[in-house]
C-alpha positions in Angstrom: 16.2 5.8 22.2 18.6 3.3 22.3 20.2 4.8 19.0 19.9 8.4 20.3 21.8 7.2 23.3 24.5 5.4 21.5 25.5 8.9 19.2 24.6 11.1 22.3 27.5 8.6 24.2 29.6 9.4 21.5 29.9 13.0 21.9 29.7 13.3 25.9 32.6 12.5 28.8 29.6 10.9 30.7 28.0 7.8 29.7 24.0 8.4 29.0 23.2 6.1 32.1 25.5 8.3 34.3 23.2 11.7 33.0 20.2 13.0 35.3 16.9 11.6 33.1 15.9 15.1 32.7 19.0 15.9 31.0 19.0 13.0 29.0 15.8 13.4 27.8 16.6 16.9 26.7 19.5 15.6 24.7 17.3 12.5 23.1 15.0 15.5 22.1 17.3 17.5 20.6 19.2 14.9 18.6 16.0 13.3 17.6 15.0 16.7 15.9 18.3 17.2 14.0 19.1 13.1 13.3 15.2 12.4 12.0 13.2 15.2 11.2 13.8 17.4 8.0 12.1 21.0 8.9 14.1 21.7 12.1 17.2 23.9 11.7 20.1 22.5 13.5 20.9 25.8 15.7 17.0 26.0 16.4 17.3 22.4 17.7 20.2 23.2 20.0 18.9 26.4 21.1 15.5 25.6 22.0 17.0 22.3 23.9 19.2 24.7 26.1 16.2 26.9 26.9 13.8 23.5 28.0 17.0 22.7 30.2 16.7 26.2 31.8 13.1 26.2 32.1 12.8 22.7 33.7 15.1 23.6 36.4 18.7 21.9 34.8 20.0 25.5 34.0 23.6 23.9 35.3 23.8 21.3 33.0 23.0 23.9 29.9 26.7 23.9 29.2 26.5 20.1 28.3 23.4 20.0 26.7 24.7 22.8 24.5 28.0 21.1 23.8 26.8 17.8 23.0 24.0 18.8 21.1 26.5 21.2 18.6 29.0 18.3 18.3 26.0 16.2 17.2 25.3 18.7 14.7 28.5 19.2 13.5 29.3 15.6 12.9 25.8 14.8 11.2 27.2 13.7 8.2 30.0 11.5 9.6 28.2 9.8 12.5 30.0 7.0 14.2 29.6 3.3 12.9 28.3 1.0 15.7 30.3 -1.9 16.3 29.4 -4.9 14.6 31.2 -7.3 17.1 28.0 -8.7 18.7 24.9 -9.0 16.3 22.5 -8.9 18.8 24.0 -5.3 20.5 24.6 -4.3 16.8 21.0 -4.7 15.7 19.4 -3.4 19.2 21.4 -0.5 18.9 20.8 0.1 15.3 16.9 0.2 15.3 16.1 0.8 19.0 15.2 -2.5 20.6 15.9 -4.1 23.9 18.3 -7.2 23.9 15.6 -9.9 24.2 13.1 -8.6 21.6 16.3 -9.0 18.9 17.6 -12.0 20.2 14.2 -13.6 20.2 13.7 -12.4 16.3 16.9 -13.7 15.4 16.1 -17.1 16.9 12.5 -17.1 14.8 13.7 -15.3 11.8 17.5 -15.5 11.1 19.7 -12.4 11.0 18.4 -11.4 7.9 14.9 -11.5 8.1 14.9 -10.5 11.8 16.8 -7.1 10.9 13.8 -6.7 8.5 11.5 -7.7 11.1 13.1 -4.7 13.6 13.0 -1.9 10.5 10.1 -2.7 10.0 8.8 -1.7 13.5 9.7 1.9 12.9 8.1 2.5 10.1 5.3 4.6 9.8 2.5 2.3 9.7 -0.2 3.1 6.4 -3.9 3.8 7.3 -6.1 1.1 5.8 -10.1 1.8 5.7 -12.6 -0.9 4.7 -15.8 0.3 2.9 -18.8 -0.2 5.1 -20.9 -2.0 2.4 -24.1 -1.3 4.7 -24.0 2.4 3.3 -21.8 2.6 0.6 -19.4 1.0 -2.6 -16.1 1.0 -2.9 -16.1 3.2 -5.8 -18.6 5.9 -4.2 -16.1 5.6 -0.9 -13.3 6.6 -2.7 -14.8 9.2 -4.7 -15.9 10.8 -1.6 -12.8 10.7 0.0 -10.5 11.9 -3.1 -13.5 14.8 -3.7 -12.9 16.2 0.6 -8.9 16.1 -0.5 -7.7 12.8 0.7 -5.3 10.6 -1.4 -6.8 7.2 -2.1 -5.3 3.9 -3.3 -6.7 0.6 -3.9 -5.2 -1.8 -1.2 -3.1 -4.4 -3.2 -4.6 -7.4 -1.7 -7.9 -6.4 0.3 -10.6 -6.0 -1.4 -13.1 -3.1 -1.0 -10.1 -1.6 1.3 -7.7 1.4 0.4 -5.1 3.1 1.9 -5.8 6.6 3.3 -3.4 9.1 3.4 -3.3 13.1 3.5 -6.9 13.0 4.7 -6.3 15.3 7.8 -8.0 14.0 11.2 -10.1 11.2 10.0 -12.9 11.8 12.6 -13.7 15.0 10.7 -14.2 13.5 7.5 -17.5 13.3 6.5 -17.7 9.8 5.5 -16.5 8.8 8.7 -19.1 10.4 10.6 -21.7 8.7 8.6 -20.4 5.7 9.4 -19.2 4.7 5.3 -16.3 3.2 6.5 -14.1 1.6 9.3 -10.3 2.2 10.2 -8.9 -1.7 10.3 -5.4 -2.7 10.0 -4.9 -5.4 7.0 -4.2 -8.2 9.2 -6.9 -7.8 11.4 -9.4 -7.7 8.4 -7.6 -10.8 7.3 -8.7 -12.5 10.9 -12.1 -11.4 10.5 -12.1 -12.6 6.8 -10.9 -16.2 7.7 -13.5 -16.4 10.4 -15.4 -16.6 7.2 -18.8 -15.4 8.8 -21.9 -15.3 6.5 -25.2 -13.4 6.7 -27.6 -14.9 9.2 -24.8 -16.5 11.2 -24.2 -16.7 15.3 -20.9 -15.0 16.0 -19.0 -14.7 19.2 -16.3 -12.1 19.6 -14.8 -12.6 22.8 -12.0 -9.8 23.3 -13.8 -7.6 21.3 -13.2 -4.1 22.0 -12.9 -1.8 20.3 -14.9 -3.6 17.9 -13.2 -3.5 14.8 -13.3 -7.5 14.2 -16.8 -7.4 15.4 -17.4 -4.8 12.7 -15.7 -6.5 9.5 -17.8 -9.8 10.6 -21.2 -7.8 10.6 -20.5 -6.0 7.2 -19.8 -9.8 5.6 -22.9 -10.7 7.3 -25.0 -7.9 5.8 -26.4 -7.0 9.2 -28.6 -10.1 9.7 -28.0 -12.8 11.9 -26.1 -12.0 15.6 -23.0 -11.2 17.2 -22.0 -11.2 20.8 -19.2 -8.5 21.4 -17.9 -9.7 24.9 -14.6 -7.8 26.5 -13.2 -7.9 30.1 -13.4 -4.0 30.3 -16.6 -2.6 31.1 -15.7 1.2 30.3 -14.5 -0.1 26.6 -17.9 -1.3 25.4 -19.1 2.4 24.7 -16.5 2.1 22.0 -18.4 -1.0 20.5 -22.2 0.3 20.6 -21.0 3.9 19.5 -18.8 2.1 16.4 -22.4 -0.3 16.0 -24.4 3.2 15.9 -22.3 5.1 13.8 -21.9 2.3 10.7 -25.5 1.5 11.2 -24.8 -2.4 12.4 -27.6 -3.1 14.6 -26.9 -6.9 15.2 -24.4 -6.6 17.6 -24.8 -7.1 21.6 -22.0 -6.0 23.6 -21.4 -7.1 27.2 -18.7 -7.3 29.8 -17.2 -10.8 30.5 -13.9 -12.3 31.4 -13.3 -14.8 28.0 -11.9 -17.3 30.6 -15.0 -17.6 32.3 -18.0 -19.6 31.0 -21.0 -17.2 29.3 -24.1 -19.2 30.4 -26.5 -19.7 27.5 -24.1 -19.3 24.9 -22.6 -23.1 24.7 -22.6 -24.9 21.2 -24.7 -21.7 19.8 -21.9 -20.1 17.8 -21.2 -20.7 14.2 -18.2 -18.6 14.7 -16.0 -17.9 17.7 -13.5 -15.2 17.4 -10.4 -15.0 20.0 -8.1 -12.4 19.4 -6.5 -12.7 23.0 -4.6 -10.3 24.7 -0.9 -11.1 23.8 2.5 -9.4 23.8 2.1 -7.0 20.4 5.2 -7.5 19.0 3.9 -7.6 15.3 2.5 -4.3 15.7 5.4 -2.3 17.4 5.1 0.1 14.5 1.4 1.3 15.3 2.7 1.3 19.3 6.2 1.9 19.9 5.8 1.8 23.4 5.5 -1.8 23.1 9.2 -2.4 23.1 9.9 -0.8 26.5 8.3 -4.3 27.8 10.1 -7.0 29.6 10.7 -10.8 28.8 9.0 -11.3 32.6 6.1 -8.6 31.5 5.1 -11.8 29.0 5.7 -14.8 30.5 2.3 -15.3 32.0 0.5 -14.7 28.9 0.5 -18.1 27.1 -1.7 -19.2 30.2 -3.9 -16.8 29.9 -4.1 -17.5 26.0 -4.9 -21.2 26.3 -7.5 -20.7 29.4 -9.5 -18.4 27.0 -9.4 -20.6 24.2 -10.2 -23.6 26.2 -13.0 -21.8 27.9 -14.5 -20.1 24.7 -14.4 -23.5 22.5 -17.3 -24.5 24.4 -19.4 -21.8 22.6 -18.6 -23.5 19.0 -21.8 -25.8 17.4 -21.1 -28.8 15.1 -19.5 -27.6 12.3 -18.4 -24.1 13.4 -15.1 -22.2 13.5 -13.1 -21.5 16.4 -10.4 -18.5 15.0 -7.3 -17.9 17.5 -5.5 -14.6 16.8 -3.0 -12.7 18.2 -0.5 -9.5 16.8 2.8 -11.1 18.1 5.4 -13.4 16.6 6.4 -15.4 19.3 5.3 -19.3 18.8 4.5 -19.7 22.5 1.7 -17.1 22.1 0.9 -18.8 18.7 1.0 -22.6 17.3 2.3 -23.6 20.9 -0.9 -22.6 22.3 -3.1 -24.1 19.3 -1.0 -26.9 19.3 -1.7 -27.7 22.8 -5.2 -27.1 22.3 -5.6 -29.3 19.2 -3.7 -31.9 21.3 -6.5 -31.9 24.1 -9.6 -31.4 22.1 -9.6 -34.0 19.2 -13.1 -32.7 18.1 -11.4 -29.6 16.7 -9.1 -29.9 13.6 -7.1 -27.2 12.0 -8.6 -25.4 8.8 
């Protein structure tokens, strides 16, 4: 909405921050339809926005909505350029991010890579699926999905995985209902693969819901061994249990537990411990765009929580076992700073 506000402000006598929130949202909706969608005529976007203002009790602003949106429509091919005086403000406006995220991205990645990162967060995320080898083969799954009218392409660097498009509702696919694949982002698949779970092992997934990494491990383990899937939210355990049932996985035991608190009876038993900890999520904004609404102060306490989780669950790892720490963020204070601090306190562990 930051870019939309820039354009709205360019054609409105009042600054966006001075407009009634309802009116500003209506202007944003209308401008978005004209500038970012392809199938809605500009006249329809303007007329429907005016009608919406009247329906929602903002009829007094109908003239303003009409005038601003008509100006945007008339200038769609010659929109004002964003001032480039300040790099952070320019990038934040162009890609609609709060300044603090842009500032951190630039400090971590440099200006050029930061711009690519910000742009990537605005791109649609591909749907990636993993074959459930417990029930089918990649070849059979692909043939079944293509027979159902979906477009299926082998993932460029993940064996047994595909990108899926034009499938309609995934949940309505017979292959999904029959548990022949799971939907899992490539990065999440890699986290499970890096853990190296093998048949017969004992695995503890300490922040498990909705269960994707537990499911991926179970498939790699050929449904032999044991997986303890924990989550702090009792109501999310159903997602794990339902998913396991659909996939034909019988080795997962789901239970509610705070990963910062020791679970009796698990110490020293796990060949693999997965700690996919709660984080700021800055690496998955394209899937969850509302993450950009977070304030910097909202995430300040996360490293302490992450460190407490890692400290606690490390006790579950048996000698020679693997402790995998993963996040879906790019901030060093949530990633290498946490793991480096842990390794300094625990010389019995070594990075792999």
